[in-house]
N, CA, C and O of each residue as an XYZ file, in Angstrom:
428
protein
N     130.510     57.336     98.559
C     130.482     57.580     97.132
C     131.717     56.945     96.499
O     132.830     57.152     96.982
N     131.537     56.181     95.433
C     132.646     55.524     94.759
C     133.135     56.385     93.613
O     132.396     57.185     93.039
N     134.423     56.192     93.296
C     135.007     56.881     92.155
C     134.437     56.311     90.865
O     134.045     55.146     90.810
N     134.395     57.125     89.850
C     134.029     56.640     88.519
C     135.178     55.805     87.999
O     136.336     56.209     88.109
N     134.889     54.688     87.454
C     135.927     53.767     86.980
C     136.419     54.182     85.595
O     135.626     54.463     84.696
N     137.734     54.215     85.443
C     138.331     54.445     84.132
C     138.535     53.083     83.480
O     138.613     52.075     84.183
N     138.622     53.031     82.159
C     138.825     51.749     81.492
C     140.095     51.052     82.007
O     141.143     51.677     82.175
N     139.971     49.774     82.245
C     141.097     49.010     82.771
C     142.004     48.532     81.637
O     141.520     48.180     80.562
N     143.316     48.519     81.874
C     144.234     48.003     80.853
C     143.959     46.520     80.588
O     143.513     45.802     81.483
N     144.223     46.067     79.377
C     143.980     44.660     79.035
C     144.676     43.670     79.974
O     144.101     42.638     80.321
N     145.888     43.971     80.379
C     146.611     43.053     81.266
C     145.887     42.892     82.601
O     145.820     41.791     83.146
N     145.344     43.995     83.126
C     144.616     43.898     84.392
C     143.289     43.171     84.207
O     142.875     42.414     85.085
N     142.623     43.389     83.088
C     141.368     42.663     82.819
C     141.627     41.160     82.775
O     140.827     40.375     83.285
N     142.740     40.759     82.169
C     143.094     39.341     82.112
C     143.412     38.815     83.512
O     142.973     37.727     83.884
N     144.173     39.588     84.284
C     144.482     39.200     85.662
C     143.198     38.993     86.451
O     143.068     38.033     87.210
N     142.260     39.899     86.263
C     140.991     39.844     86.984
C     140.202     38.578     86.629
O     139.533     37.997     87.483
N     140.285     38.157     85.364
C     139.632     36.915     84.951
C     140.285     35.704     85.611
O     139.602     34.783     86.060
N     141.610     35.719     85.662
C     142.344     34.571     86.194
C     142.331     34.511     87.717
O     142.325     33.422     88.292
N     142.327     35.656     88.368
C     142.430     35.725     89.827
C     141.381     36.691     90.394
O     141.742     37.712     90.978
N     140.103     36.384     90.231
C     139.059     37.334     90.624
C     139.061     37.697     92.104
O     138.802     38.851     92.445
N     139.344     36.757     92.984
C     139.324     37.064     94.420
C     140.445     38.041     94.781
O     140.247     38.943     95.595
N     141.610     37.862     94.183
C     142.735     38.765     94.465
C     142.440     40.154     93.898
O     142.682     41.162     94.563
N     141.928     40.207     92.693
C     141.596     41.500     92.082
C     140.543     42.230     92.901
O     140.640     43.441     93.102
N     139.542     41.504     93.371
C     138.491     42.128     94.177
C     139.058     42.677     95.488
O     138.716     43.786     95.896
N     139.921     41.905     96.144
C     140.532     42.368     97.398
C     141.395     43.604     97.148
O     141.374     44.548     97.938
N     142.142     43.599     96.063
C     142.994     44.738     95.703
C     142.134     45.983     95.465
O     142.474     47.071     95.929
N     141.039     45.824     94.752
C     140.155     46.954     94.473
C     139.503     47.485     95.741
O     139.356     48.697     95.899
N     139.107     46.589     96.651
C     138.529     47.031     97.928
C     139.561     47.807     98.741
O     139.229     48.822     99.354
N     140.809     47.338     98.751
C     141.871     48.056     99.462
C     142.052     49.451     98.880
O     142.170     50.427     99.621
N     142.072     49.544     97.563
C     142.208     50.848     96.915
C     141.086     51.800     97.286
O     141.332     52.972     97.569
N     139.860     51.307     97.287
C     138.716     52.138     97.666
C     138.815     52.575     99.130
O     138.552     53.733     99.456
N     139.194     51.649    100.003
C     139.310     51.988    101.428
C     140.371     53.073    101.634
O     140.152     54.018    102.391
N     141.508     52.940    100.969
C     142.565     53.952    101.102
C     142.090     55.296    100.537
O     142.359     56.350    101.114
N     141.393     55.247     99.422
C     140.946     56.465     98.749
C     140.015     57.292     99.629
O     140.119     58.518     99.661
N     139.118     56.638    100.334
C     138.088     57.343    101.090
C     138.376     57.430    102.583
O     137.546     57.965    103.317
N     139.495     56.936    103.062
C     139.776     56.885    104.491
C     139.931     58.264    105.143
O     139.446     58.481    106.253
N     140.595     59.180    104.468
C     140.947     60.433    105.122
C     140.167     61.633    104.631
O     139.188     61.498    103.897
N     140.609     62.810    105.043
C     139.871     64.039    104.773
C     140.185     64.716    103.435
O     139.559     65.721    103.100
N     141.132     64.190    102.672
C     141.516     64.873    101.434
C     140.406     64.823    100.390
O     139.712     63.817    100.242
N     140.258     65.918     99.681
C     139.271     66.018     98.609
C     139.748     65.213     97.395
O     140.946     64.979     97.238
N     138.817     64.790     96.540
C     139.187     63.975     95.383
C     140.281     64.584     94.511
O     141.197     63.875     94.095
N     140.203     65.883     94.227
C     141.216     66.502     93.374
C     142.590     66.408     94.020
O     143.569     66.089     93.346
N     142.676     66.678     95.302
C     143.953     66.601     96.020
C     144.483     65.177     96.004
O     145.672     64.957     95.773
N     143.606     64.207     96.249
C     144.025     62.804     96.236
C     144.597     62.421     94.880
O     145.627     61.751     94.807
N     143.940     62.837     93.814
C     144.422     62.466     92.480
C     145.742     63.151     92.135
O     146.591     62.550     91.476
N     145.929     64.394     92.566
C     147.209     65.063     92.329
C     148.321     64.378     93.111
O     149.445     64.275     92.620
N     148.028     63.915     94.307
C     149.022     63.172     95.089
C     149.352     61.854     94.395
O     150.522     61.498     94.257
N     148.320     61.132     93.958
C     148.541     59.866     93.257
C     149.333     60.110     91.968
O     150.169     59.288     91.593
N     149.080     61.219     91.296
C     149.852     61.581     90.109
C     151.323     61.757     90.478
O     152.203     61.243     89.788
N     151.587     62.481     91.562
C     152.968     62.678     91.997
C     153.662     61.371     92.333
O     154.843     61.197     92.035
N     152.940     60.456     92.948
C     153.516     59.148     93.275
C     153.845     58.394     91.988
O     154.920     57.805     91.871
N     152.931     58.409     91.030
C     153.158     57.720     89.757
C     154.351     58.314     89.014
O     155.175     57.585     88.463
N     154.436     59.643     89.004
C     155.566     60.317     88.356
C     156.872     59.909     89.045
O     157.846     59.552     88.383
N     156.880     59.965     90.369
C     158.091     59.622     91.118
C     158.530     58.187     90.920
O     159.725     57.891     90.918
N     157.564     57.293     90.754
C     157.885     55.880     90.549
C     158.221     55.573     89.084
O     158.643     54.464     88.758
N     158.031     56.558     88.213
C     158.335     56.352     86.798
C     157.359     55.419     86.101
O     157.739     54.691     85.183
N     156.104     55.436     86.530
C     155.085     54.536     85.996
C     154.251     55.245     84.935
O     153.384     56.058     85.256
N     154.515     54.936     83.684
C     153.838     55.633     82.588
C     152.330     55.426     82.618
O     151.579     56.400     82.558
N     151.871     54.185     82.708
C     150.437     53.921     82.695
C     149.720     54.581     83.852
O     148.643     55.152     83.676
N     150.314     54.508     85.043
C     149.698     55.129     86.217
C     149.697     56.650     86.090
O     148.731     57.304     86.483
N     150.774     57.214     85.541
C     150.822     58.661     85.345
C     149.685     59.096     84.426
O     148.947     60.029     84.743
N     149.547     58.427     83.302
C     148.486     58.777     82.355
C     147.103     58.606     82.998
O     146.226     59.452     82.826
N     146.919     57.522     83.731
C     145.640     57.262     84.396
C     145.307     58.356     85.400
O     144.170     58.825     85.459
N     146.296     58.766     86.191
C     146.010     59.772     87.214
C     145.869     61.168     86.635
O     145.241     62.023     87.260
N     146.437     61.429     85.454
C     146.132     62.686     84.768
C     144.649     62.702     84.414
O     143.961     63.693     84.656
N     144.158     61.605     83.841
C     142.734     61.536     83.477
C     141.850     61.647     84.713
O     140.851     62.366     84.705
N     142.218     60.940     85.767
C     141.414     60.965     86.993
C     141.447     62.346     87.653
O     140.440     62.807     88.191
N     142.610     63.000     87.609
C     142.704     64.347     88.177
C     141.801     65.315     87.411
O     141.135     66.154     88.017
N     141.778     65.202     86.095
C     140.873     66.040     85.301
C     139.419     65.785     85.689
O     138.636     66.720     85.861
N     139.066     64.498     85.826
C     137.691     64.154     86.216
C     137.351     64.695     87.597
O     136.195     65.012     87.877
N     138.369     64.802     88.470
C     138.146     65.294     89.834
C     138.167     66.817     89.905
O     137.994     67.388     90.982
N     138.377     67.481     88.769
C     138.311     68.942     88.745
C     139.638     69.671     88.682
O     139.662     70.900     88.746
N     140.744     68.947     88.558
C     142.047     69.619     88.435
C     142.163     70.256     87.054
O     141.653     69.732     86.063
N     142.833     71.378     87.012
C     143.076     72.043     85.733
C     144.358     71.484     85.116
O     145.188     70.911     85.822
N     144.522     71.647     83.810
C     145.785     71.238     83.196
C     146.996     71.912     83.843
O     148.054     71.296     83.967
N     146.847     73.159     84.251
C     147.948     73.867     84.895
C     148.309     73.227     86.239
O     149.489     73.099     86.566
N     147.301     72.826     87.017
C     147.555     72.162     88.298
C     148.235     70.808     88.084
O     149.122     70.426     88.846
N     147.821     70.101     87.062
C     148.413     68.796     86.760
C     149.866     68.958     86.340
O     150.734     68.224     86.813
N     150.137     69.907     85.461
C     151.526     70.151     85.046
C     152.380     70.579     86.244
O     153.535     70.168     86.360
N     151.822     71.393     87.125
C     152.549     71.837     88.309
C     152.899     70.647     89.194
O     154.015     70.565     89.707
N     151.955     69.723     89.380
C     152.217     68.532     90.191
C     153.381     67.733     89.610
O     154.230     67.248     90.358
N     153.429     67.592     88.294
C     154.532     66.875     87.659
C     155.835     67.660     87.771
O     156.889     67.075     88.018
N     155.773     68.954     87.594
C     156.958     69.809     87.676
C     157.607     69.756     89.056
O     158.828     69.852     89.174
N     156.796     69.605     90.092
C     157.319     69.548     91.456
C     158.262     68.366     91.673
O     159.047     68.368     92.621
N     158.192     67.377     90.818
C     159.057     66.197     90.954
C     160.508     66.481     90.575
O     161.385     65.672     90.877
N     160.779     67.594     89.930
C     162.115     67.871     89.385
C     163.230     67.682     90.399
O     164.195     66.968     90.124
N     163.120     68.303     91.560
C     164.224     68.249     92.518
C     164.272     66.945     93.302
O     165.234     66.697     94.029
N     163.259     66.117     93.165
C     163.240     64.830     93.851
C     163.702     63.703     92.943
O     164.504     62.867     93.358
N     163.204     63.667     91.699
C     163.540     62.554     90.802
C     164.503     62.945     89.698
O     164.971     62.079     88.958
N     164.812     64.230     89.569
C     165.751     64.694     88.550
C     165.049     65.229     87.317
O     163.919     64.859     87.000
N     165.756     66.107     86.640
C     165.202     66.785     85.465
C     164.820     65.821     84.341
O     163.714     65.926     83.810
N     165.698     64.884     83.957
C     165.308     63.985     82.859
C     164.056     63.155     83.176
O     163.206     62.961     82.306
N     163.942     62.673     84.399
C     162.765     61.888     84.771
C     161.508     62.741     84.786
O     160.436     62.287     84.387
N     161.641     63.972     85.244
C     160.493     64.889     85.229
C     160.086     65.188     83.790
O     158.895     65.251     83.482
N     161.057     65.371     82.914
C     160.741     65.647     81.509
C     160.022     64.463     80.866
O     159.114     64.659     80.059
N     160.415     63.247     81.210
C     159.733     62.054     80.706
C     158.265     62.085     81.163
O     157.351     61.845     80.374
N     158.064     62.381     82.439
C     156.705     62.435     82.983
C     155.891     63.551     82.329
O     154.702     63.381     82.060
N     156.529     64.683     82.075
C     155.818     65.795     81.432
C     155.348     65.399     80.032
O     154.298     65.855     79.580
N     156.121     64.552     79.342
C     155.694     64.065     78.032
C     154.427     63.224     78.175
O     153.492     63.375     77.389
N     154.391     62.337     79.175
C     153.198     61.511     79.413
C     151.992     62.392     79.749
O     150.888     62.187     79.244
N     152.239     63.378     80.617
C     151.170     64.305     81.010
C     150.668     65.051     79.766
O     149.464     65.145     79.528
N     151.599     65.566     78.995
C     151.244     66.301     77.786
C     150.476     65.464     76.775
O     149.565     65.960     76.112
N     150.848     64.196     76.659
C     150.119     63.304     75.755
C     148.646     63.213     76.138
O     147.771     63.238     75.273
N     148.380     63.108     77.420
C     147.000     62.992     77.899
C     146.274     64.330     77.766
O     145.105     64.380     77.383
N     146.977     65.400     78.085
C     146.347     66.731     78.033
C     146.221     67.255     76.609
O     145.522     68.238     76.365
N     146.892     66.604     75.674
C     146.795     67.033     74.274
C     147.777     68.088     73.869
O     147.559     68.815     72.899
N     148.896     68.182     74.630
C     149.936     69.158     74.272
C     151.274     68.480     74.278
O     152.290     69.117     74.004
């Protein structure tokens, strides 16, 4: 079973036009990693959210909030996943991520 696709950012759509073979290989790798192990979709998306938060990636954070919601995560679970980053990435970085999360969740 494949994940439902979220709208792609314009920059990635352009990359895909210019380098279709690379984009296709990248997407296949992502799908293989996503479905390789035993984790449920909601857990996978919360983990991906934590990785995006830790890396300070705004677009990825917002994307994984949306994907986590689609996978059945509650807003409280999503906020908790972001909050857990505090002692790893620091309070200011966690607060930045919480703003991104809140923007997507509507708070």
